[in-house]
C-alpha positions in Angstrom: -112.7 -98.1 52.2 -110.2 -100.7 51.1 -110.5 -102.3 47.7 -112.5 -99.4 46.1 -111.2 -97.2 43.4 -111.5 -93.4 43.5 -114.2 -93.6 40.8 -116.2 -96.0 42.9 -116.0 -93.8 45.9 -116.9 -90.7 43.9 -120.1 -92.4 42.8 -121.3 -92.8 46.3 -124.0 -90.4 47.4 -123.0 -87.5 49.6 -124.2 -87.4 53.2 -126.2 -84.2 52.6 -127.8 -85.7 49.6 -128.9 -88.7 51.7 -130.3 -86.4 54.3 -132.1 -84.3 51.7 -133.7 -87.4 50.1 -134.8 -88.6 53.5 -136.3 -85.2 54.3 -138.3 -85.3 51.0 -139.5 -88.8 51.7 -141.0 -87.7 55.1 -142.3 -84.3 53.8 -139.8 -82.1 55.5 -138.7 -78.8 53.8 -135.3 -79.4 52.3 -134.2 -75.7 52.3 -135.5 -74.1 55.5 -134.3 -70.8 56.8 -133.3 -70.4 60.4 -135.0 -68.1 62.9 -134.0 -67.3 66.5 -137.0 -67.5 68.9 -136.8 -65.9 72.3 -139.2 -66.7 75.2 -140.0 -63.5 77.1 -141.1 -65.5 80.2 -138.2 -67.9 80.5 -135.5 -66.0 78.6 -134.8 -69.2 76.6 -133.3 -68.8 73.1 -133.6 -71.5 70.5 -133.2 -71.8 66.7 -136.1 -73.0 64.6 -136.1 -74.2 61.1 -138.9 -72.4 59.2 -140.1 -74.0 55.9 -139.2 -72.0 52.8 -142.8 -72.1 51.5 -141.7 -72.5 47.9 -144.4 -73.4 45.4 -142.0 -74.8 42.8 -141.3 -78.5 43.2 -137.8 -78.3 41.7 -136.9 -75.9 44.5 -138.5 -77.7 47.4 -140.7 -80.7 46.7 -142.3 -81.0 50.1 -143.3 -77.4 50.4 -144.6 -77.2 46.8 -146.7 -80.4 47.3 -148.2 -79.0 50.5 -149.1 -75.7 48.8 -150.8 -77.6 45.9 -152.7 -79.8 48.4 -154.1 -76.6 50.0 -155.1 -75.2 46.7 -156.9 -78.4 45.8 -158.8 -78.2 49.1 -159.6 -74.5 48.5 -160.9 -75.3 45.0 -163.0 -78.2 46.1 -164.6 -76.5 49.0 -165.8 -73.5 47.1 -166.7 -75.0 43.7 -170.1 -76.6 44.4 -171.5 -74.9 47.5 -175.2 -75.4 48.2 -175.6 -72.6 50.7 -174.6 -69.0 50.5 -171.5 -68.2 52.6 -172.2 -65.6 55.3 -170.2 -62.4 54.8 -172.4 -60.1 56.9 -170.0 -57.7 58.6 -170.3 -57.2 62.3 -171.5 -53.7 63.5 -168.8 -51.3 64.7 -168.2 -51.5 68.5 -168.1 -48.6 70.9 -164.3 -48.8 70.8 -164.3 -48.5 67.1 -166.4 -45.4 67.2 -164.4 -43.8 70.0 -161.1 -44.3 68.2 -162.5 -43.0 65.0 -163.8 -39.9 66.8 -160.3 -39.4 68.2 -158.8 -39.8 64.7 -161.1 -37.2 63.2 -160.0 -34.7 65.9 -156.4 -35.5 65.3 -156.8 -35.1 61.5 -158.5 -31.7 62.0 -155.6 -30.6 64.2 -153.0 -32.0 61.8 -154.3 -29.9 58.9 -154.0 -26.7 61.0 -150.6 -27.5 62.4 -147.2 -26.8 61.1 -143.6 -28.1 61.4 -142.8 -30.5 64.2 -146.3 -30.4 65.7 -147.6 -31.8 62.4 -145.1 -34.7 62.5 -146.2 -35.6 66.1 -149.8 -35.5 65.1 -149.1 -37.8 62.1 -147.5 -40.3 64.4 -150.5 -40.2 66.7 -152.8 -40.7 63.7 -150.7 -43.7 62.6 -150.9 -45.3 66.1 -154.7 -44.8 66.2 -154.9 -46.5 62.8 -152.9 -49.5 64.2 -155.3 -49.7 67.2 -158.3 -49.7 64.9 -156.9 -52.5 62.8 -156.0 -54.5 65.9 -159.6 -54.3 66.9 -160.6 -55.9 63.7 -161.3 -53.4 60.9 -160.8 -53.8 57.2 -160.6 -51.3 54.4 -158.6 -48.1 53.9 -158.9 -45.0 56.1 -158.7 -41.6 54.4 -155.3 -40.0 54.3 -154.7 -37.1 56.7 -153.4 -35.1 53.7 -156.0 -33.9 51.1 -155.4 -35.9 48.0 -156.0 -34.4 44.6 -156.4 -36.6 41.5 -154.7 -35.4 38.4 -155.6 -38.3 36.1 -157.4 -37.0 33.0 -160.9 -38.2 32.5 -161.4 -40.8 29.7 -164.6 -41.6 27.9 -166.4 -44.8 29.2 -168.4 -45.2 26.0 -168.1 -48.6 24.5 -166.0 -49.0 21.4 -168.0 -49.2 18.1 -166.1 -52.3 17.1 -167.1 -54.2 20.2 -170.5 -55.9 20.6 -172.9 -54.7 23.3 -173.9 -56.7 26.3 -177.0 -56.6 28.4 -176.4 -55.1 31.8 -178.4 -56.3 34.8 -178.5 -55.2 38.4 -176.1 -57.6 40.2 -177.9 -59.6 42.9 -176.2 -60.2 46.2 -175.9 -64.0 45.7 -173.1 -66.3 44.7 -174.9 -69.5 44.0 -176.1 -70.5 40.5 -179.4 -71.9 39.4 -180.8 -75.2 40.8 -182.2 -77.7 38.4 -184.8 -80.5 39.1 -184.8 -79.4 42.8 -181.5 -81.0 43.6 -178.9 -80.4 40.9 -176.7 -77.3 41.0 -174.1 -77.7 38.3 -171.0 -75.5 37.9 -168.7 -74.6 35.0 -165.2 -75.1 33.8 -164.0 -72.4 31.4 -160.8 -71.9 29.4 -159.9 -68.5 27.8 -157.0 -67.8 25.5 -155.3 -64.8 24.0 -155.9 -63.8 20.4 -153.8 -65.1 17.5 -150.6 -63.3 16.5 -149.9 -65.4 13.5 -149.9 -69.0 12.4 -147.9 -71.4 14.6 -146.5 -74.9 14.3 -147.3 -77.8 16.6 -144.3 -76.9 18.8 -145.7 -73.4 19.4 -143.2 -71.5 17.2 -144.5 -69.2 14.4 -144.6 -70.4 10.8 -143.3 -67.0 9.7 -141.4 -65.1 12.4 -141.2 -62.0 10.3 -145.0 -61.6 10.3 -145.7 -62.8 13.8 -147.0 -59.9 15.9 -144.5 -60.1 18.8 -145.4 -56.5 19.9 -149.1 -57.3 20.4 -148.2 -60.6 22.1 -145.9 -58.9 24.6 -148.5 -56.2 25.4 -151.3 -58.7 25.8 -149.2 -60.8 28.2 -148.3 -57.7 30.3 -152.0 -56.7 30.6 -153.5 -60.2 30.7 -154.4 -60.0 34.4 -156.3 -56.7 33.9 -158.1 -58.1 30.9 -159.2 -61.1 33.1 -160.5 -58.7 35.8 -162.6 -56.9 33.1 -164.0 -60.2 31.9 -165.2 -61.1 35.4 -166.8 -57.7 35.7 -168.6 -58.0 32.4 -169.8 -61.5 33.2 -171.3 -60.5 36.6 -173.1 -57.5 34.9 -174.4 -59.8 32.2 -175.7 -62.7 34.3 -176.9 -60.5 37.1 -175.3 -62.3 40.1 -172.0 -62.3 41.9 -170.1 -65.0 40.0 -167.3 -66.6 42.0 -164.2 -68.4 40.6 -161.0 -70.3 41.2 -158.7 -69.8 38.3 -155.1 -70.5 37.2 -153.0 -68.8 34.6 -150.7 -71.0 32.5 -148.7 -70.5 29.3 -149.6 -72.2 26.0 -146.9 -73.8 23.8 -146.7 -70.4 21.9 -145.9 -68.9 25.4 -149.1 -66.8 25.4 -151.0 -66.9 28.7 -154.4 -68.6 29.0 -156.9 -69.1 31.8 -158.5 -72.1 33.3 -161.4 -71.3 35.7 -163.8 -73.2 37.9 -166.9 -71.1 38.1 -169.6 -71.7 40.8 -173.0 -72.0 39.2 -174.3 -72.7 35.7 -174.0 -70.1 32.9 -175.2 -70.7 29.3 -172.3 -71.4 26.9 -173.6 -68.8 24.5 -173.4 -66.1 27.2 -169.8 -67.0 28.0 -168.9 -66.7 24.3 -170.8 -63.4 24.0 -169.1 -61.9 27.1 -165.6 -63.0 25.8 -166.2 -61.5 22.4 -167.4 -58.2 24.0 -164.6 -57.9 26.6 -161.7 -55.6 25.8 -159.2 -53.5 27.8 -158.1 -50.1 26.7 -154.7 -49.1 27.9 -154.7 -45.3 28.2 -150.9 -44.8 28.3 -148.7 -42.6 26.3 -147.7 -44.1 22.9 -144.7 -46.4 23.1 -144.2 -47.6 19.6 -140.8 -45.9 18.6 -137.8 -45.9 20.9 -136.3 -42.4 21.5 -133.2 -43.7 23.4 -131.3 -46.9 23.0 -127.9 -48.4 23.7 -125.5 -46.0 25.4 -127.6 -43.0 24.4 -129.9 -42.8 27.5 -131.4 -40.0 29.7 -129.3 -39.0 32.7 -130.1 -37.9 36.2 -129.2 -34.3 36.8 -129.9 -34.4 40.6 -133.6 -33.6 40.3 -134.9 -34.9 37.0 -134.0 -37.0 34.0 -132.6 -35.0 31.1 -131.5 -35.6 27.6 -127.8 -36.5 27.5 -127.1 -34.1 24.7 -129.3 -31.0 25.1 -129.8 -31.3 28.9 -133.5 -30.6 28.4 -135.8 -32.4 30.9 -137.6 -35.3 29.4 -141.4 -35.4 29.4 -143.0 -36.2 32.8 -145.5 -38.9 33.1 -148.3 -36.4 33.9 -147.5 -34.3 30.8 -147.4 -37.4 28.5 -150.6 -38.7 29.9 -152.3 -35.4 29.4 -151.5 -35.5 25.7 -153.0 -39.0 25.2 -156.0 -38.9 22.8 -156.4 -42.6 22.0 -155.4 -45.8 23.8 -151.9 -47.1 23.3 -153.2 -50.7 23.2 -156.5 -52.6 23.2 -156.3 -56.1 24.6 -158.9 -58.8 23.7 -159.4 -62.5 24.1 -159.2 -65.0 21.3 -162.2 -66.6 19.7 -161.6 -70.0 21.3 -163.7 -70.4 24.4 -164.1 -73.8 26.0 -166.8 -74.3 28.6 -168.3 -77.3 30.3 -170.9 -78.0 32.9 -169.8 -80.2 35.9 -171.7 -81.7 38.8 -170.3 -81.5 42.3 -168.9 -84.7 43.7 -168.5 -86.4 40.3 -165.4 -88.0 39.0 -165.3 -85.3 36.3 -165.1 -82.6 39.0 -162.1 -84.3 40.7 -160.4 -84.7 37.3 -160.8 -81.0 36.5 -159.6 -79.9 39.9 -156.4 -81.9 39.2 -156.1 -80.3 35.8 -156.6 -76.8 37.3 -153.7 -77.4 39.8 -151.5 -79.6 37.6 -148.8 -77.1 36.8 -148.9 -75.0 40.1 -145.7 -76.8 41.2 -143.8 -76.1 38.0 -142.0 -72.9 36.9 -142.7 -71.4 33.4 -139.5 -73.0 31.9 -140.7 -76.4 33.1 -144.2 -76.0 31.7 -143.1 -74.7 28.3 -139.6 -76.1 27.5 -137.4 -74.7 24.8 -135.8 -77.9 23.5 -135.1 -76.8 19.9 -133.2 -73.9 18.4 -136.5 -72.7 16.8 -138.2 -72.6 20.2 -135.3 -70.8 21.8 -135.3 -68.2 19.1 -139.1 -67.7 19.6 -138.6 -67.2 23.3 -135.7 -64.9 22.8 -137.6 -62.8 20.3 -140.6 -62.5 22.7 -138.3 -61.6 25.6 -136.6 -58.9 23.5 -140.0 -57.3 22.9 -141.0 -57.6 26.6 -137.7 -55.8 27.5 -138.9 -52.7 25.7 -142.6 -53.0 26.8 -143.5 -50.9 29.9 -145.3 -52.9 32.6 -146.6 -50.1 34.7 -146.6 -46.2 35.1 -143.5 -46.7 37.3 -141.6 -48.9 34.9 -138.1 -47.6 34.0 -138.6 -48.7 30.4 -140.6 -45.5 29.9 -137.3 -43.6 29.8 -136.4 -45.3 26.5 -139.4 -43.5 25.0 -138.4 -40.1 26.5 -140.9 -40.2 29.3 -140.0 -40.0 33.0 -142.0 -42.7 35.0 -143.7 -42.1 38.2 -141.5 -42.2 41.2 -138.2 -41.9 39.2 -135.1 -41.0 41.2 -131.3 -41.3 41.1 -131.5 -45.1 41.5 -133.7 -45.5 38.5 -131.7 -47.1 35.6 -133.2 -46.2 32.2 -134.5 -49.3 30.4 -134.0 -51.7 33.4 -137.1 -52.7 35.4 -137.1 -55.4 38.0 -140.8 -56.2 37.2 -141.7 -59.8 36.6 -143.0 -59.1 33.1 -139.4 -58.4 31.8 -137.8 -61.6 33.1 -136.6 -64.3 30.7 -137.9 -67.0 33.0 -141.5 -65.7 33.0 -141.9 -64.2 29.5 -144.7 -61.9 30.6 -146.7 -64.4 32.5 -148.7 -62.6 35.3 -147.3 -62.8 38.7 -150.4 -64.3 40.2 -150.7 -67.9 39.0 -153.8 -68.5 41.1 -156.8 -66.2 41.1 -159.5 -66.7 43.7 -162.6 -64.5 44.2 -163.2 -63.2 47.7 -166.4 -65.1 48.3 -165.2 -68.4 46.9 -165.0 -70.5 50.1 -164.9 -67.8 52.7 -161.4 -68.9 53.7 -157.9 -67.9 52.9 -155.0 -70.4 52.5 -154.1 -69.6 56.1 -157.6 -70.6 57.2 -157.4 -73.9 55.3 -154.0 -74.5 56.9 -155.5 -73.8 60.3 -158.4 -76.2 59.6 -156.0 -78.9 58.8 -154.0 -78.3 61.9 -157.1 -78.2 64.1 -158.3 -81.5 62.6 -155.0 -83.2 63.4 -154.9 -81.8 66.9 -158.4 -83.0 67.6 -157.7 -86.5 66.3 -154.7 -86.6 68.6 -156.6 -85.3 71.6 -159.2 -88.1 71.1 -156.6 -90.7 72.0 -155.1 -88.7 74.8 -152.2 -86.9 73.1 -152.4 -83.2 74.0 -150.0 -80.9 72.1 -148.9 -77.8 74.1 -149.9 -74.5 72.6 -147.5 -71.6 72.8 -148.7 -68.1 73.4 -147.5 -66.0 70.4 -147.3 -62.8 72.4 -144.5 -64.1 74.6 -142.3 -65.2 71.7 -140.0 -62.9 69.9 -138.7 -63.9 66.4 -135.5 -62.6 64.9 -133.8 -63.2 61.7 -130.4 -65.0 62.0 -127.5 -62.8 60.9 -125.1 -64.4 58.3 -122.1 -66.0 59.9 -123.7 -66.4 63.4 -121.6 -69.1 65.0 -124.5 -70.3 67.2 -126.7 -71.3 64.3 -126.7 -75.1 63.9 -125.7 -76.5 60.5 -128.4 -77.1 57.9 -127.9 -80.9 58.2 -128.6 -80.8 61.9 -131.8 -78.9 61.4 -133.0 -81.4 58.7 -132.1 -84.4 60.9 -134.1 -82.9 63.8 -137.0 -82.1 61.6 -137.0 -85.6 60.2 -137.1 -87.2 63.6 -139.8 -84.8 64.7 -141.9 -85.6 61.6 -141.5 -89.4 62.2 -142.8 -89.0 65.7 -145.7 -86.9 64.6 -146.6 -89.4 61.9 -146.5 -92.3 64.4 -148.9 -90.4 66.7 -151.3 -89.5 63.9 -151.3 -93.1 62.7 -152.3 -94.2 66.1 -155.2 -91.7 66.0 -156.3 -93.0 62.7 -156.2 -96.6 63.8 -158.2 -95.7 66.9 -160.8 -94.1 64.7 -161.0 -97.2 62.5 -159.2 -95.7 59.5 -156.1 -96.9 57.7 -153.0 -94.8 57.7 -152.1 -93.2 54.4 -149.5 -94.8 52.0 -146.2 -93.0 52.4 -144.3 -94.8 49.6 -141.7 -93.0 47.6 -144.1 -92.9 44.6 -147.5 -92.0 46.0 -150.5 -92.0 43.6 -151.6 -88.7 42.0 -154.3 -86.8 43.9 -157.1 -85.6 41.8 
């Protein structure tokens, strides 16, 4: 371009940036991956851009916003139900019983067989299992091999320092109590971790030398299990099958806390009593003092991990667990319990749904930012403690304490575990950001997505636009190999997706206008959805 300096030209947006911004405006995934789709009937091969499905807005805004919208729908549909969802299982069919009879005969023959015959029978058993699941069966089938449990028994007697709770027979219902013949309020509850020391307004400890980073790290690692125990205790205490939609987020001090929408009304005092009485005992070997560190680490001798100096085999997980006499850690909640009753369909309900799903499109680093040196030191200190905190019986960190974890092999690196709990970007936050009970709405995210698609297809069909449906069985999907010269460039895929989305939007707007509704606002700054 004549008359422009190099600096002026460099400030112009790149073509790919313009395409990406346009894709975001029209709700198209900005980082799709390519799949090769083959039609078995026609032999046609084509490349399809598949959305990445990211839930983080900084990675892919359109996909993250769609995922959040589905979660909002899921939360709203299950929170204030007035009728019990029907989960009555269908009776087994004749085909189910016939296949299970065949499986029983195969298992009996497998246990009497040897060598190659046993391998063939195992393959047949596996194929029968696949047929049973294809018929529509859920649950686990017993293994052909006789399994023996070696886990030592632990006392289930409640701790003396924990208050007792009433235990009722849990009724087979998920709805709460109805008031005045027409009101059925639900609850919004917030639970936090215990205190580990005084903190400032920015979440950093007042005195880092007395702040209990070890307990903070262990509570974060076991927070998901502690939540499961809380739901168990709550159901036993109130006497009905409490259902929930919950999200786990970090506080400023980087300790995880829980926001939960609970269907039905529960007294505030009961929620506080259940929280105070809930604890989780971790019956693991003691891991307070490091045995190995730095370059002095156990080595693999071909069969087991051994001491680098004496070549003596390190303690196995089973041996270490057998010697446990007291729990290695006891996790509890903090004293602060916030609970609130909310009526369905109210403005308050919409506001709390928005609050529940507010941070689902953000990563941990975006929710809790380390803007100051003091915050960064706090995060580094917690990460250092998480690096030496085992996250599971298979965690390679156990080797630092002289214990060989379950499933250890030559590829196991002592002290290095790929688990989410040890990452600097998560700081122990549980992997599941959204926790939904099985009887919440009776639908999975895939079901909600299918409902949305069916609604749109029906709206289009009402004005004479029929979308062809493809038979999945005649389509074969393959991953595209890196460097495949036939794969169209990413910019071409995005441009095609943008044009397709514009056409779809125009058709849907026609359907809305025909139904007497106004098309939605698609401005660059849409209003926030509650």
